[in-house]
PALO-453274 format. One record per residue: residue in one letter; x, y, z of N, C-alpha, C in turn. Coordinates in nm, 3 decimals, padded with zeros to 5 digits. Layout:
// residues N
+---+---------+---------+---------+---------+---------+---------+---------+---------+---------+
: r :     n.X :     n.Y :     n.Z :    ca.X :    ca.Y :    ca.Z :     c.X :     c.Y :     c.Z :
+---+---------+---------+---------+---------+---------+---------+---------+---------+---------+
: A :       X :       Y :       Z :       X :       Y :       Z :       X :       Y :       Z :
...
+---+---------+---------+---------+---------+---------+---------+---------+---------+---------+
This chain:
// residues 104
+---+---------+---------+---------+---------+---------+---------+---------+---------+---------+
: r :     n.X :     n.Y :     n.Z :    ca.X :    ca.Y :    ca.Z :     c.X :     c.Y :     c.Z :
+---+---------+---------+---------+---------+---------+---------+---------+---------+---------+
: M : -04.761 :  01.426 : -12.399 : -04.715 :  01.303 : -12.403 : -04.642 :  01.286 : -12.283 :
: F : -04.576 :  01.339 : -12.237 : -04.476 :  01.340 : -12.106 : -04.582 :  01.264 : -11.952 :
: M : -04.664 :  01.385 : -11.963 : -04.785 :  01.340 : -11.867 : -04.825 :  01.202 : -11.850 :
: K : -04.856 :  01.144 : -11.979 : -04.904 :  01.010 : -12.000 : -04.812 :  00.916 : -11.967 :
: S : -04.714 :  00.936 : -12.021 : -04.588 :  00.833 : -11.955 : -04.581 :  00.832 : -11.798 :
: L : -04.548 :  00.954 : -11.765 : -04.506 :  00.984 : -11.611 : -04.663 :  00.899 : -11.539 :
: F : -04.750 :  00.914 : -11.558 : -04.846 :  00.865 : -11.515 : -04.874 :  00.706 : -11.543 :
: K : -04.857 :  00.649 : -11.628 : -04.807 :  00.507 : -11.634 : -04.698 :  00.445 : -11.541 :
: Y : -04.614 :  00.592 : -11.544 : -04.462 :  00.507 : -11.467 : -04.525 :  00.477 : -11.332 :
: I : -04.572 :  00.603 : -11.260 : -04.633 :  00.617 : -11.139 : -04.724 :  00.464 : -11.096 :
: L : -04.835 :  00.477 : -11.201 : -04.914 :  00.353 : -11.193 : -04.830 :  00.225 : -11.169 :
: V : -04.766 :  00.204 : -11.297 : -04.686 :  00.056 : -11.242 : -04.603 :  00.069 : -11.148 :
: L : -04.519 :  00.181 : -11.069 : -04.430 :  00.175 : -10.983 : -04.543 :  00.147 : -10.828 :
: S : -04.609 :  00.219 : -10.828 : -04.743 :  00.157 : -10.723 : -04.805 :  00.051 : -10.723 :
: L : -04.810 :  00.007 : -10.830 : -04.849 : -00.160 : -10.846 : -04.782 : -00.275 : -10.771 :
: Y : -04.605 : -00.200 : -10.775 : -04.495 : -00.325 : -10.752 : -04.508 : -00.300 : -10.587 :
: I : -04.526 : -00.170 : -10.569 : -04.521 : -00.123 : -10.432 : -04.596 : -00.190 : -10.330 :
: L : -04.740 : -00.188 : -10.390 : -04.865 : -00.222 : -10.284 : -04.857 : -00.329 : -10.222 :
: P : -04.807 : -00.458 : -10.333 : -04.802 : -00.596 : -10.227 : -04.717 : -00.600 : -10.110 :
: T : -04.585 : -00.534 : -10.100 : -04.492 : -00.553 : -10.032 : -04.505 : -00.452 : -09.889 :
: V : -04.577 : -00.343 : -09.937 : -04.665 : -00.268 : -09.790 : -04.749 : -00.331 : -09.722 :
: S : -04.872 : -00.421 : -09.788 : -04.956 : -00.495 : -09.741 : -04.906 : -00.612 : -09.653 :
: L : -04.758 : -00.686 : -09.694 : -04.743 : -00.803 : -09.654 : -04.629 : -00.751 : -09.516 :
: S : -04.586 : -00.629 : -09.547 : -04.521 : -00.564 : -09.412 : -04.580 : -00.545 : -09.305 :
: Q : -04.721 : -00.526 : -09.341 : -04.852 : -00.490 : -09.225 : -04.884 : -00.630 : -09.148 :
: E : -04.876 : -00.721 : -09.226 : -04.958 : -00.855 : -09.163 : -04.809 : -00.910 : -09.096 :
: A : -04.683 : -00.908 : -09.120 : -04.582 : -00.930 : -09.080 : -04.557 : -00.856 : -08.907 :
: Q : -04.610 : -00.737 : -08.903 : -04.605 : -00.681 : -08.764 : -04.708 : -00.739 : -08.689 :
: S : -04.840 : -00.782 : -08.743 : -04.962 : -00.828 : -08.648 : -04.922 : -00.968 : -08.603 :
: K : -04.827 : -01.037 : -08.676 : -04.801 : -01.159 : -08.665 : -04.670 : -01.173 : -08.521 :
: D : -04.636 : -01.087 : -08.498 : -04.495 : -01.115 : -08.422 : -04.559 : -01.075 : -08.279 :
: K : -04.664 : -01.040 : -08.279 : -04.720 : -00.984 : -08.158 : -04.808 : -01.158 : -08.074 :
: A : -04.709 : -01.264 : -08.008 : -04.787 : -01.318 : -07.964 : -04.846 : -01.301 : -07.842 :
: P : -04.920 : -01.394 : -07.779 : -05.009 : -01.372 : -07.655 : -04.937 : -01.432 : -07.575 :
: A : -04.932 : -01.332 : -07.489 : -04.857 : -01.321 : -07.326 : -04.939 : -01.457 : -07.273 :
: T : -04.839 : -01.561 : -07.245 : -04.838 : -01.638 : -07.126 : -04.745 : -01.662 : -07.035 :
: T : -04.812 : -01.678 : -06.927 : -04.706 : -01.693 : -06.812 : -04.634 : -01.835 : -06.777 :
: K : -04.529 : -01.850 : -06.713 : -04.453 : -01.979 : -06.705 : -04.571 : -02.053 : -06.611 :
: A : -04.671 : -02.046 : -06.523 : -04.712 : -02.131 : -06.455 : -04.805 : -02.178 : -06.569 :
: Q : -04.888 : -02.080 : -06.648 : -04.963 : -02.133 : -06.774 : -04.910 : -02.242 : -06.874 :
: R : -04.800 : -02.212 : -06.902 : -04.739 : -02.316 : -06.979 : -04.702 : -02.427 : -06.927 :
: K : -04.699 : -02.429 : -06.788 : -04.652 : -02.560 : -06.687 : -04.795 : -02.618 : -06.650 :
: K : -04.903 : -02.559 : -06.674 : -05.003 : -02.617 : -06.631 : -05.046 : -02.706 : -06.777 :
: A : -05.013 : -02.644 : -06.887 : -05.051 : -02.668 : -07.053 : -04.996 : -02.814 : -07.071 :
: K : -04.868 : -02.789 : -07.021 : -04.780 : -02.908 : -07.031 : -04.843 : -03.028 : -06.932 :
: E : -04.878 : -03.034 : -06.810 : -04.892 : -03.105 : -06.759 : -05.045 : -03.195 : -06.811 :
: K : -05.101 : -03.076 : -06.873 : -05.248 : -03.116 : -06.910 : -05.178 : -03.214 : -07.046 :
: W : -05.134 : -03.209 : -07.100 : -05.061 : -03.259 : -07.221 : -05.058 : -03.405 : -07.221 :
: K : -04.926 : -03.405 : -07.111 : -04.880 : -03.508 : -07.066 : -04.996 : -03.605 : -07.010 :
: E : -05.089 : -03.550 : -06.916 : -05.204 : -03.664 : -06.884 : -05.298 : -03.711 : -06.968 :
: Q : -05.309 : -03.599 : -07.078 : -05.387 : -03.664 : -07.201 : -05.321 : -03.771 : -07.285 :
: R : -05.207 : -03.768 : -07.292 : -05.095 : -03.828 : -07.382 : -05.086 : -03.998 : -07.273 :
: K : -05.079 : -03.958 : -07.119 : -05.088 : -04.117 : -07.087 : -05.240 : -04.161 : -07.096 :
: I : -05.365 : -04.121 : -07.089 : -05.480 : -04.178 : -07.104 : -05.439 : -04.218 : -07.238 :
: E : -05.425 : -04.158 : -07.331 : -05.436 : -04.257 : -07.485 : -05.343 : -04.362 : -07.476 :
: R : -05.205 : -04.337 : -07.439 : -05.147 : -04.466 : -07.401 : -05.202 : -04.561 : -07.362 :
: D : -05.303 : -04.582 : -07.257 : -05.342 : -04.674 : -07.162 : -05.453 : -04.714 : -07.266 :
: Q : -05.540 : -04.626 : -07.326 : -05.653 : -04.683 : -07.401 : -05.588 : -04.810 : -07.481 :
: K : -05.467 : -04.766 : -07.576 : -05.446 : -04.833 : -07.693 : -05.372 : -04.967 : -07.635 :
: K : -05.336 : -04.945 : -07.480 : -05.305 : -05.096 : -07.413 : -05.399 : -05.178 : -07.409 :
: T : -05.493 : -05.099 : -07.377 : -05.611 : -05.179 : -07.333 : -05.692 : -05.295 : -07.463 :
: V : -05.669 : -05.190 : -07.531 : -05.724 : -05.266 : -07.676 : -05.654 : -05.352 : -07.700 :
: K : -05.492 : -05.344 : -07.693 : -05.397 : -05.470 : -07.770 : -05.433 : -05.527 : -07.662 :
: E : -05.458 : -05.532 : -07.543 : -05.446 : -05.663 : -07.434 : -05.612 : -05.734 : -07.447 :
: H : -05.686 : -05.657 : -07.529 : -05.810 : -05.713 : -07.494 : -05.794 : -05.858 : -07.639 :
: H : -05.724 : -05.752 : -07.728 : -05.725 : -05.819 : -07.860 : -05.655 : -05.955 : -07.815 :
: K : -05.573 : -05.966 : -07.766 : -05.460 : -06.085 : -07.724 : -05.570 : -06.197 : -07.678 :
: R : -05.650 : -06.147 : -07.572 : -05.732 : -06.222 : -07.488 : -05.830 : -06.307 : -07.542 :
: L : -05.854 : -06.230 : -07.667 : -05.993 : -06.298 : -07.746 : -05.912 : -06.413 : -07.833 :
: Q : -05.790 : -06.446 : -07.819 : -05.697 : -06.546 : -07.911 : -05.717 : -06.664 : -07.822 :
: T : -05.719 : -06.803 : -07.923 : -05.723 : -06.921 : -07.850 : -05.540 : -06.921 : -07.811 :
: K : -05.520 : -07.004 : -07.747 : -05.420 : -07.062 : -07.689 : -05.261 : -07.075 : -07.779 :
: E : -05.317 : -07.123 : -07.881 : -05.258 : -07.177 : -08.003 : -05.230 : -07.043 : -08.073 :
: T : -05.289 : -06.974 : -08.103 : -05.273 : -06.866 : -08.184 : -05.198 : -06.736 : -08.108 :
: R : -05.210 : -06.736 : -07.972 : -05.130 : -06.641 : -07.869 : -04.971 : -06.691 : -07.930 :
: K : -04.971 : -06.851 : -07.876 : -04.826 : -06.915 : -07.895 : -04.762 : -06.847 : -08.038 :
: S : -04.827 : -06.862 : -08.156 : -04.809 : -06.841 : -08.245 : -04.769 : -06.711 : -08.295 :
: M : -04.860 : -06.597 : -08.221 : -04.853 : -06.460 : -08.243 : -04.704 : -06.438 : -08.168 :
: R : -04.676 : -06.503 : -08.040 : -04.526 : -06.436 : -07.996 : -04.425 : -06.544 : -08.050 :
: K : -04.401 : -06.634 : -08.127 : -04.310 : -06.661 : -08.212 : -04.278 : -06.594 : -08.320 :
: Q : -04.411 : -06.539 : -08.360 : -04.417 : -06.434 : -08.521 : -04.319 : -06.317 : -08.466 :
: K : -04.337 : -06.270 : -08.365 : -04.302 : -06.140 : -08.277 : -04.159 : -06.157 : -08.285 :
: R : -04.119 : -06.254 : -08.195 : -03.942 : -06.304 : -08.187 : -03.887 : -06.303 : -08.331 :
: K : -03.975 : -06.355 : -08.403 : -03.881 : -06.394 : -08.549 : -03.847 : -06.245 : -08.625 :
: S : -03.990 : -06.167 : -08.610 : -04.007 : -06.002 : -08.671 : -03.877 : -05.924 : -08.594 :
: E : -03.865 : -05.934 : -08.458 : -03.772 : -05.889 : -08.367 : -03.657 : -05.909 : -08.436 :
: K : -03.606 : -06.039 : -08.445 : -03.474 : -06.113 : -08.515 : -03.447 : -06.027 : -08.640 :
: L : -03.531 : -06.027 : -08.752 : -03.506 : -05.995 : -08.821 : -03.502 : -05.834 : -08.849 :
: R : -03.592 : -05.753 : -08.756 : -03.556 : -05.579 : -08.744 : -03.408 : -05.589 : -08.678 :
: A : -03.362 : -05.668 : -08.645 : -03.231 : -05.637 : -08.586 : -03.142 : -05.657 : -08.661 :
: N : -03.189 : -05.708 : -08.819 : -03.104 : -05.732 : -08.897 : -03.013 : -05.818 : -08.853 :
: K : -03.024 : -05.974 : -08.807 : -02.963 : -06.069 : -08.752 : -03.002 : -06.196 : -08.854 :
: R : -02.905 : -06.254 : -08.885 : -02.915 : -06.378 : -08.985 : -03.008 : -06.503 : -08.919 :
: E : -03.046 : -06.587 : -08.948 : -03.108 : -06.699 : -08.903 : -02.989 : -06.784 : -08.848 :
: F : -03.016 : -06.888 : -08.726 : -02.908 : -06.969 : -08.724 : -02.853 : -07.048 : -08.804 :
: F : -02.722 : -07.085 : -08.836 : -02.695 : -07.145 : -08.964 : -02.725 : -07.313 : -09.012 :
: L : -02.767 : -07.382 : -08.907 : -02.843 : -07.522 : -08.914 : -02.988 : -07.489 : -08.954 :
: I : -03.058 : -07.381 : -08.915 : -03.192 : -07.358 : -08.952 : -03.152 : -07.303 : -09.126 :
: R : -03.073 : -07.218 : -09.151 : -03.043 : -07.185 : -09.283 : -03.011 : -07.322 : -09.371 :
: W : -02.918 : -07.379 : -09.334 : -02.875 : -07.517 : -09.404 : -03.020 : -07.612 : -09.471 :
: F : -03.099 : -07.635 : -09.316 : -03.171 : -07.756 : -09.374 : -03.323 : -07.701 : -09.379 :
: K : -03.362 : -07.574 : -09.389 : -03.444 : -07.496 : -09.402 : -03.518 : -07.554 : -09.569 :
: K : -03.632 : -07.599 : -09.589 : -03.703 : -07.619 : -09.722 : -03.699 : -07.510 : -09.788 :
: K : -03.651 : -07.547 : -09.911 : -03.632 : -07.426 : -10.023 : -03.781 : -07.449 : -10.126 :
+---+---------+---------+---------+---------+---------+---------+---------+---------+---------+
């Protein structure tokens, strides 16, 4: 009887300890980072900056192309709407005369 309970106790204890042992082994393998030199990091950063600049230029050309496709009146209304939205984003109220005489 004593041997059965001892065996169960050891079995349960080993089941509780097993996951912690496996996790600690994984943590040790993750601690090792690939060795990079300062020159490699600098080169990677320059590459990232160049890629970012290219992406920004592409977005800018797409935006400009979209504007060129619009008619003169449309571009004018787009500018007007842009100014209005910038004012609203700045949390400024409209001019008081506009507020007083605006159609409701």
